[in-house]
C-alpha positions in Angstrom: -0.9 -7.4 -0.3 1.2 -4.7 -1.8 1.7 -4.9 -5.5 -0.4 -8.0 -6.1 0.7 -8.2 -9.7 4.5 -7.8 -8.8 4.3 -4.6 -10.8 4.1 -6.7 -13.9 7.6 -8.0 -13.3 8.8 -11.2 -15.2 6.0 -10.8 -17.7 3.5 -12.2 -15.2 0.5 -11.2 -17.4 1.9 -13.5 -20.2 2.7 -16.4 -17.9 1.6 -19.6 -19.8 0.3 -21.3 -16.6 -1.8 -18.2 -15.5 -3.0 -17.7 -19.1 -4.2 -21.3 -19.4 -6.1 -21.1 -16.0 -7.6 -17.8 -17.0 -8.8 -19.2 -20.3 -10.4 -22.1 -18.5 -12.4 -19.8 -16.2 -13.0 -17.2 -18.9 -11.2 -14.6 -16.8 -8.1 -12.5 -17.2 -4.7 -13.3 -15.7 -5.1 -10.4 -13.3 -8.4 -11.9 -12.1 -6.8 -15.3 -11.5 -4.1 -13.7 -9.5 -6.5 -11.8 -7.4 -8.7 -14.8 -6.8 -5.7 -16.8 -5.8 -4.7 -14.2 -3.2 -8.3 -14.0 -1.8 -8.5 -17.8 -1.6 -5.2 -17.7 0.4 -7.0 -15.3 2.9 -4.6 -12.5 1.7 -6.0 -9.0 1.8 -5.6 -7.5 -1.6 -5.3 -3.8 -2.3 -5.4 -3.5 -6.1 -4.9 0.1 -7.4 -6.2 1.3 -10.6 -7.4 4.7 -12.1 -9.2 2.9 -14.9 -12.8 2.2 -14.2 -12.9 -1.0 -16.5 -10.0 -2.5 -14.5 -11.6 -1.5 -11.2 -14.7 -3.4 -12.4 -12.6 -6.3 -13.5 -10.7 -6.4 -10.2 -14.0 -6.8 -8.4 -15.3 -9.5 -10.7 -13.4 -12.3 -9.0 -16.2 -13.7 -6.8 -18.1 -15.7 -9.5 -15.5 -18.5 -9.9 -13.2 -20.5 -7.7 -9.8 -22.1 -8.4 -9.9 -25.9 -8.2 -7.2 -28.0 -6.7 -5.5 -28.5 -10.1 -5.4 -24.8 -10.7 -3.9 -24.2 -7.2 -1.4 -26.9 -7.8 -0.2 -25.2 -11.1 0.0 -21.9 -9.5 2.1 -23.3 -6.6 4.8 -24.4 -9.2 5.3 -20.6 -9.9 6.5 -20.0 -6.4 10.1 -18.9 -6.4 10.2 -18.7 -2.5 11.7 -15.1 -2.7 10.3 -11.7 -2.9 10.4 -10.2 -6.3 11.3 -6.8 -4.7 13.7 -7.3 -1.7 14.5 -9.7 1.1 11.9 -9.0 3.8 14.2 -10.8 6.3 17.2 -8.7 5.8 17.8 -6.6 9.0 19.2 -3.7 7.0 16.1 -3.5 4.8 13.8 -3.7 7.8 15.7 -1.0 9.6 15.6 1.2 6.5 11.9 0.7 6.2 11.3 1.3 10.0 13.3 4.6 10.0 12.1 6.0 6.7 10.3 9.4 7.0 7.7 10.1 4.4 6.8 13.7 3.4 3.2 14.3 2.9 
């Protein structure tokens, strides 16, 4: 998944639901998000240049989210991308024809 933390939009790291779940598991909100994505069978590419965050990002396999956690997280779904509409033909065309300079 690209931008698993939605680039921090909408104060995701201060979200009360995620904070409560994080406290319950003695984890950070970022770890809860990463764990949820992994449990959804979503491949996560979490980028960081900070060694402590890299270590934290990997420390998500010593806990699991229970059904109540997942139910609470599901209430956060806005059923829309935080970035752009992936179904918009113009956006898809733009992405497909974009040339990247290396």
